[in-house]
One Martini backbone bead per residue (centre of mass of N, CA, C, O) as a GRO file, in nm:
protein
  237
    1MET     BB    1   0.088   0.042   0.030
    2THR     BB    2   0.084   0.346  -0.148
    3ASN     BB    3   0.023   0.670  -0.135
    4VAL     BB    4  -0.089   0.733   0.165
    5ILE     BB    5  -0.305   0.917   0.358
    6HIS     BB    6  -0.304   1.068   0.677
    7TRP     BB    7  -0.531   1.195   0.866
    8PRO     BB    8  -0.488   1.509   1.050
    9HIS     BB    9  -0.640   1.550   1.340
   10SER     BB   10  -0.443   1.740   1.501
   11LEU     BB   11  -0.454   1.973   1.286
   12PHE     BB   12  -0.770   1.910   1.213
   13ALA     BB   13  -0.979   2.032   1.403
   14SER     BB   14  -1.288   1.938   1.555
   15GLN     BB   15  -1.620   2.050   1.667
   16GLY     BB   16  -1.691   1.754   1.605
   17LYS     BB   17  -1.787   1.430   1.589
   18PRO     BB   18  -1.669   1.178   1.442
   19THR     BB   19  -1.819   0.960   1.193
   20PHE     BB   20  -1.924   0.610   1.163
   21GLN     BB   21  -2.108   0.453   0.901
   22LYS     BB   22  -2.320   0.212   0.818
   23ARG     BB   23  -2.367   0.029   0.488
   24PRO     BB   24  -2.580  -0.172   0.417
   25PHE     BB   25  -2.655  -0.461   0.195
   26SER     BB   26  -2.959  -0.536   0.043
   27ARG     BB   27  -3.208  -0.773  -0.073
   28SER     BB   28  -3.473  -0.847  -0.257
   29GLY     BB   29  -3.732  -1.123  -0.215
   30GLY     BB   30  -3.994  -0.997  -0.237
   31MET     BB   31  -4.333  -1.084  -0.182
   32THR     BB   32  -4.578  -1.145   0.017
   33LEU     BB   33  -4.908  -1.221   0.058
   34GLY     BB   34  -4.919  -0.969   0.275
   35GLY     BB   35  -4.712  -0.737   0.144
   36ARG     BB   36  -4.425  -0.812   0.225
   37GLU     BB   37  -4.093  -0.751   0.225
   38LEU     BB   38  -3.815  -0.935   0.134
   39VAL     BB   39  -3.502  -0.942   0.316
   40THR     BB   40  -3.153  -0.979   0.241
   41GLN     BB   41  -2.844  -1.044   0.340
   42THR     BB   42  -2.520  -0.912   0.286
   43ASP     BB   43  -2.147  -0.861   0.233
   44LEU     BB   44  -2.163  -0.537   0.099
   45GLY     BB   45  -2.074  -0.353   0.303
   46PHE     BB   46  -1.997  -0.012   0.430
   47TRP     BB   47  -1.821   0.291   0.485
   48ARG     BB   48  -1.887   0.603   0.647
   49ALA     BB   49  -1.748   0.940   0.683
   50ARG     BB   50  -1.745   1.225   0.926
   51ILE     BB   51  -1.599   1.557   0.942
   52PRO     BB   52  -1.687   1.818   1.139
   53ASN     BB   53  -1.593   2.130   1.168
   54ILE     BB   54  -1.324   2.225   1.050
   55VAL     BB   55  -1.058   2.421   1.169
   56LEU     BB   56  -0.930   2.702   0.979
   57ARG     BB   57  -0.639   2.901   0.997
   58ARG     BB   58  -0.502   3.164   0.833
   59ARG     BB   59  -0.242   3.221   1.023
   60ASP     BB   60  -0.196   2.910   0.977
   61LEU     BB   61  -0.003   2.786   0.728
   62ARG     BB   62  -0.030   2.480   0.780
   63HIS     BB   63  -0.319   2.450   0.692
   64GLU     BB   64  -0.299   2.536   0.394
   65GLU     BB   65  -0.067   2.351   0.310
   66ALA     BB   66  -0.194   2.077   0.392
   67TRP     BB   67  -0.455   2.098   0.237
   68ASN     BB   68  -0.333   2.129  -0.047
   69ALA     BB   69  -0.165   1.867  -0.044
   70ILE     BB   70  -0.401   1.667  -0.004
   71GLU     BB   71  -0.567   1.750  -0.249
   72VAL     BB   72  -0.354   1.662  -0.454
   73ALA     BB   73  -0.310   1.365  -0.363
   74LEU     BB   74  -0.620   1.272  -0.398
   75HIS     BB   75  -0.770   1.365  -0.648
   76GLY     BB   76  -1.025   1.335  -0.520
   77GLN     BB   77  -1.150   0.998  -0.558
   78VAL     BB   78  -0.867   0.849  -0.603
   79GLY     BB   79  -0.739   0.861  -0.339
   80LEU     BB   80  -0.588   0.753  -0.039
   81VAL     BB   81  -0.726   0.736   0.306
   82ILE     BB   82  -0.656   0.744   0.652
   83VAL     BB   83  -0.912   0.690   0.896
   84SER     BB   84  -0.961   0.744   1.229
   85VAL     BB   85  -1.087   0.630   1.544
   86SER     BB   86  -1.035   0.874   1.779
   87HIS     BB   87  -1.272   0.821   1.941
   88VAL     BB   88  -1.423   0.708   2.226
   89GLY     BB   89  -1.638   0.388   2.210
   90SER     BB   90  -1.496   0.205   2.441
   91GLN     BB   91  -1.356   0.027   2.689
   92VAL     BB   92  -1.117  -0.085   2.525
   93GLN     BB   93  -1.016   0.186   2.409
   94LYS     BB   94  -0.968   0.327   2.675
   95LEU     BB   95  -0.757   0.126   2.784
   96ALA     BB   96  -0.557   0.149   2.547
   97LYS     BB   97  -0.493   0.452   2.578
   98GLN     BB   98  -0.393   0.431   2.876
   99ALA     BB   99  -0.163   0.197   2.797
  100ARG     BB  100  -0.008   0.365   2.626
  101SER     BB  101   0.326   0.386   2.499
  102TYR     BB  102   0.659   0.543   2.486
  103VAL     BB  103   0.941   0.466   2.276
  104PRO     BB  104   1.256   0.433   2.189
  105HIS     BB  105   1.514   0.362   2.049
  106ALA     BB  106   1.778   0.154   2.098
  107ASP     BB  107   1.955   0.439   2.153
  108GLU     BB  108   1.740   0.633   2.312
  109THR     BB  109   1.607   0.771   2.076
  110GLY     BB  110   1.425   0.974   1.873
  111PHE     BB  111   1.283   1.166   1.684
  112SER     BB  112   1.338   1.473   1.539
  113ASP     BB  113   1.078   1.588   1.724
  114GLY     BB  114   1.103   1.402   2.009
  115THR     BB  115   0.957   1.153   1.955
  116PHE     BB  116   0.798   0.833   1.992
  117TYR     BB  117   0.706   0.531   2.003
  118ALA     BB  118   0.409   0.351   1.981
  119SER     BB  119   0.290   0.129   2.232
  120GLU     BB  120   0.073  -0.124   2.201
  121PRO     BB  121  -0.161  -0.285   2.358
  122ALA     BB  122  -0.257  -0.614   2.456
  123LEU     BB  123  -0.613  -0.712   2.419
  124VAL     BB  124  -0.678  -0.828   2.117
  125GLN     BB  125  -0.735  -1.157   1.974
  126LEU     BB  126  -0.714  -1.382   1.724
  127GLU     BB  127  -0.805  -1.717   1.737
  128GLU     BB  128  -0.895  -1.747   1.434
  129GLN     BB  129  -0.890  -1.757   1.122
  130ALA     BB  130  -0.965  -1.509   0.875
  131THR     BB  131  -1.154  -1.513   0.605
  132LEU     BB  132  -1.268  -1.426   0.323
  133GLY     BB  133  -1.595  -1.303   0.411
  134SER     BB  134  -1.623  -1.306   0.696
  135THR     BB  135  -1.887  -1.264   0.979
  136VAL     BB  136  -1.733  -1.451   1.194
  137LEU     BB  137  -1.563  -1.442   1.515
  138LYS     BB  138  -1.274  -1.514   1.722
  139LEU     BB  139  -1.212  -1.369   2.042
  140ARG     BB  140  -0.944  -1.257   2.262
  141GLY     BB  141  -0.908  -1.166   2.587
  142LEU     BB  142  -0.608  -1.033   2.761
  143GLN     BB  143  -0.819  -0.935   2.973
  144SER     BB  144  -1.010  -0.903   3.226
  145GLY     BB  145  -1.337  -0.776   3.153
  146LEU     BB  146  -1.379  -0.760   2.856
  147ARG     BB  147  -1.567  -0.586   2.610
  148LEU     BB  148  -1.648  -0.732   2.273
  149SER     BB  149  -1.903  -0.568   2.227
  150GLY     BB  150  -1.918  -0.297   2.010
  151ILE     BB  151  -1.638  -0.285   1.867
  152HIS     BB  152  -1.349  -0.148   1.736
  153PHE     BB  153  -1.141  -0.266   1.460
  154SER     BB  154  -0.814  -0.333   1.302
  155TYR     BB  155  -0.666  -0.442   0.974
  156LEU     BB  156  -0.493  -0.292   0.745
  157HIS     BB  157  -0.725  -0.064   0.745
  158ALA     BB  158  -0.961  -0.249   0.831
  159LEU     BB  159  -1.286  -0.198   0.939
  160TYR     BB  160  -1.454  -0.303   1.249
  161ASN     BB  161  -1.765  -0.441   1.397
  162THR     BB  162  -1.915  -0.566   1.673
  163GLY     BB  163  -2.144  -0.772   1.799
  164PRO     BB  164  -2.315  -0.983   1.956
  165ILE     BB  165  -2.279  -1.243   2.156
  166ILE     BB  166  -2.292  -1.589   2.085
  167GLU     BB  167  -2.021  -1.702   2.237
  168THR     BB  168  -1.868  -1.849   2.537
  169GLU     BB  169  -1.504  -1.937   2.616
  170GLY     BB  170  -1.391  -1.787   2.846
  171ASP     BB  171  -1.187  -1.553   2.667
  172VAL     BB  172  -1.379  -1.647   2.432
  173VAL     BB  173  -1.547  -1.504   2.148
  174ARG     BB  174  -1.844  -1.502   1.946
  175VAL     BB  175  -1.877  -1.279   1.659
  176PRO     BB  176  -2.015  -1.052   1.478
  177ILE     BB  177  -1.949  -0.859   1.174
  178PHE     BB  178  -1.858  -0.529   1.045
  179PRO     BB  179  -1.773  -0.619   0.786
  180ALA     BB  180  -1.652  -0.818   0.585
  181ILE     BB  181  -1.370  -0.962   0.524
  182ARG     BB  182  -1.115  -0.817   0.326
  183ALA     BB  183  -0.871  -0.981   0.462
  184PRO     BB  184  -0.677  -1.200   0.577
  185ILE     BB  185  -0.639  -1.331   0.922
  186PRO     BB  186  -0.432  -1.442   1.139
  187ALA     BB  187  -0.378  -1.631   1.385
  188GLY     BB  188  -0.289  -1.424   1.670
  189THR     BB  189  -0.370  -1.149   1.607
  190LEU     BB  190  -0.330  -0.822   1.684
  191LEU     BB  191  -0.563  -0.583   1.743
  192ASN     BB  192  -0.678  -0.262   1.663
  193VAL     BB  193  -0.815  -0.059   1.947
  194THR     BB  194  -0.701   0.225   1.992
  195GLU     BB  195  -0.688   0.324   1.657
  196PRO     BB  196  -0.881   0.269   1.439
  197SER     BB  197  -0.889   0.205   1.078
  198CYS     BB  198  -0.970   0.349   0.743
  199LEU     BB  199  -0.991   0.289   0.409
  200MET     BB  200  -1.026   0.576   0.195
  201LYS     BB  201  -1.238   0.819   0.031
  202LEU     BB  202  -1.370   1.057  -0.117
  203ALA     BB  203  -1.710   1.120  -0.175
  204SER     BB  204  -1.601   1.366  -0.351
  205ASP     BB  205  -1.439   1.595  -0.554
  206ASN     BB  206  -1.538   1.858  -0.351
  207GLU     BB  207  -1.459   1.819  -0.041
  208MET     BB  208  -1.184   2.031  -0.059
  209ASN     BB  209  -1.321   2.278  -0.122
  210LEU     BB  210  -1.152   2.602  -0.067
  211ASP     BB  211  -1.185   2.940   0.078
  212PHE     BB  212  -1.002   3.135   0.281
  213GLY     BB  213  -0.968   3.420   0.236
  214SER     BB  214  -1.003   3.691   0.493
  215SER     BB  215  -1.061   3.529   0.719
  216SER     BB  216  -0.942   3.388   1.014
  217PHE     BB  217  -1.164   3.158   0.964
  218THR     BB  218  -1.275   2.820   0.881
  219ARG     BB  219  -1.523   2.577   0.783
  220LYS     BB  220  -1.518   2.208   0.740
  221THR     BB  221  -1.677   1.933   0.579
  222VAL     BB  222  -1.589   1.581   0.558
  223ASN     BB  223  -1.629   1.309   0.327
  224PHE     BB  224  -1.633   0.947   0.335
  225VAL     BB  225  -1.534   0.635   0.166
  226GLU     BB  226  -1.483   0.327   0.127
  227ALA     BB  227  -1.217   0.136  -0.038
  228ILE     BB  228  -1.344  -0.128  -0.197
  229ASP     BB  229  -1.176  -0.142  -0.461
  230TYR     BB  230  -0.914  -0.223  -0.327
  231TRP     BB  231  -1.011  -0.497  -0.206
  232ASP     BB  232  -1.091  -0.621  -0.475
  233LYS     BB  233  -0.801  -0.627  -0.590
  234VAL     BB  234  -0.661  -0.789  -0.364
  235SER     BB  235  -0.875  -1.047  -0.389
  236ALA     BB  236  -0.802  -1.109  -0.659
  237PRO     BB  237  -0.687  -1.386  -0.856
   0.00000   0.00000   0.00000
């Protein structure tokens, strides 16, 4: 995966809570004798995301420079962008953020800006291999008392959400997920629950159209849609 932009949440602060919305895809199965429509579930759902009221300050040239650079890189709906679920939406994510630590290089130095590597805590592990198209997984909680229903997690920037627990066996739970698995996940994989992320594209070519003008700041809402065409290409035989 090359030439992918990571959406800079820290630079483009939002005055509203970013939202990730499921877009299930169902098919009509015709009508019953009583006039009710029969609907069947498919595994073709996808994500939409919305970051509302991003505040861009005219006096901070980093805002205009970064915005223009990202706009060029994404080239409308063509480019790929990684958007993270930065807000805390579950007990597991809250614990993961609290347990996150930062460590230096082997020589005890950090990056050029003085920051260190983020060491993610091990909280949720895939118990059995997840094959392409799977809609039910077995997850193992690596700490006692973890609630694994209704959480977001990601692997290789494919974002998933767990449903209600179907079965429990010790620390292992069996849960449905949305959407279907985009790419195989090996058994034993530690899943990203600290800041899960989704590979996306702009929802339209004009999402980043912006005129900074003469005002001291401006607000902009940006919409994204999951890059399912990328996963289709990856999974193609």
